[in-house]
C-alpha positions in Angstrom: 4.7 24.3 7.1 7.8 24.2 9.1 11.2 24.8 7.9 12.3 21.1 8.0 9.1 20.2 5.9 10.0 22.7 3.3 13.6 21.1 2.8 12.3 17.8 2.7 9.7 18.6 0.0 12.4 20.3 -2.0 14.9 17.3 -1.6 11.9 15.0 -2.4 11.1 17.1 -5.7 15.0 17.3 -6.6 15.1 13.6 -6.4 11.9 13.0 -8.4 13.4 15.2 -11.1 16.9 13.6 -11.2 15.3 10.0 -11.3 13.1 11.2 -14.2 16.0 12.6 -16.1 17.9 9.3 -15.5 15.3 7.3 -16.8 14.8 9.1 -19.9 18.3 9.5 -20.5 18.8 5.5 -20.2 19.4 4.1 -23.5 16.4 2.1 -25.0 16.4 -1.9 -24.8 17.2 -3.8 -27.9 14.3 -5.9 -27.8 11.5 -4.1 -25.9 12.5 -0.4 -27.0 11.0 2.2 -24.9 8.4 -0.2 -23.2 11.2 -1.4 -20.9 11.3 2.0 -19.2 7.9 1.3 -17.7 10.0 -1.2 -15.5 11.7 1.7 -13.9 8.3 2.4 -12.2 6.8 -0.9 -12.1 9.6 -2.6 -10.2 10.2 0.0 -7.3 6.2 0.2 -7.1 6.1 -3.5 -6.5 9.1 -3.5 -4.1 7.7 -0.5 -1.9 4.2 -2.4 -1.9 5.8 -5.6 -0.4 8.2 -3.5 1.9 4.8 -1.5 3.1 2.9 -4.8 3.8 5.9 -6.1 5.7 5.5 -2.6 7.9 2.0 -3.5 7.9 2.6 -7.0 9.6 5.3 -5.5 12.0 3.0 -2.9 13.1 0.0 -5.4 13.7 2.2 -7.8 15.5 3.5 -5.1 17.7 -0.1 -3.6 18.3 -1.0 -6.9 19.3 1.9 -7.5 21.8 1.9 -3.6 23.1 -1.7 -2.6 22.5 -0.3 0.8 21.8 -2.2 3.0 19.3 0.9 3.9 17.4 1.3 0.7 16.2 -2.2 0.4 14.8 -1.4 3.8 13.1 1.4 2.4 11.3 -0.1 -0.7 10.2 -3.1 1.1 8.7 -1.1 3.9 7.0 1.3 1.4 5.6 -1.2 -0.8 4.2 -2.7 2.4 2.5 0.5 3.1 1.1 1.1 -0.8 0.1 -2.5 -0.7 -1.8 -1.6 2.4 -3.6 1.8 0.8 -4.7 0.3 -2.5 -5.5 -2.3 -1.2 -7.8 0.4 1.2 -9.4 2.5 -2.0 -10.0 -0.3 -4.0 -11.5 -1.5 -1.3 -13.8 2.1 -0.6 -15.0 2.5 -4.3 -15.5 -0.8 -4.7 -17.5 0.6 -1.8 -19.7 3.8 -3.2 -20.2 2.2 -6.9 -20.5 0.0 -6.1 -23.4 2.4 -5.3 -26.4 5.2 -7.8 -24.7 3.0 -11.0 -24.1 0.0 -10.0 -26.3 -2.7 -10.0 -23.3 -3.1 -7.5 -20.6 -3.3 -10.2 -17.9 -2.3 -13.8 -17.6 -3.1 -16.4 -14.8 0.5 -16.6 -13.6 0.6 -17.2 -9.8 2.5 -14.2 -9.0 -0.1 -11.7 -10.8 -3.0 -13.6 -9.2 -1.7 -13.5 -5.6 -0.6 -9.9 -6.0 -4.1 -9.0 -7.0 -5.6 -11.2 -4.2 -3.3 -9.3 -1.9 -4.4 -5.9 -3.3 -8.1 -6.6 -2.8 -7.5 -8.2 0.8 -5.8 -5.3 2.2 -7.9 -2.8 0.5 -11.2 -4.5 1.7 -9.5 -5.0 5.2 -8.6 -1.7 5.8 -12.1 -0.3 4.4 -13.8 -2.9 6.9 -11.6 -1.8 9.8 -12.6 1.9 9.3 -16.0 0.9 9.7 -15.7 -1.2 12.6 -12.7 0.1 14.6 -13.0 3.3 16.3 -10.2 4.8 19.2 -13.0 4.0 21.8 -12.8 0.3 21.0 -9.2 0.2 22.0 -8.2 -1.7 25.1 -9.8 -0.8 28.1 -13.1 0.2 26.4 -16.3 -1.4 27.4 -18.8 -2.9 24.9 -21.9 -1.0 24.6 -25.3 -3.1 25.2 -26.4 -2.9 21.4 -25.2 -4.3 18.4 -24.0 -2.0 15.9 -24.1 -4.1 12.7 -25.6 -7.4 11.6 -22.0 -8.8 11.6 -22.2 -9.3 15.4 -19.5 -6.9 16.3 -20.7 -4.5 19.2 -19.7 -0.6 19.3 -17.5 0.4 22.3 -17.5 3.2 24.8 -14.9 4.2 27.0 -15.1 3.1 30.6 
């Protein structure tokens, strides 16, 4: 690990500890009690998820425009981060919802669309990992055989 990475890791660890201490030191909610503390993880996780998917959109549009691999890498990595934080937000929300609403899940449009978003991005990245290789980048020639029944052809470099 280089010197800057050590400082970054130390700063990240310190900020996590400060955030944890602040969350534990905050007073309990009058109505929800300590359950309200779940919101200290749930809300930032949801915001980071949507921010990550916004970066995925920006990286995908930039890749379509410039055809540079770095934009595809940005879209792929931010989609993975978004899937993690979306899952975290859904799980934390369900844990909070059971005592407050009396059910783990309701068919609220925000919950359903967030769950659909999670599955779409998870499956899209999974599908892209199987179909897309760096050899299939622009400038690659399709090979003669079909690699899967989906109709996509495998690619080779020219």
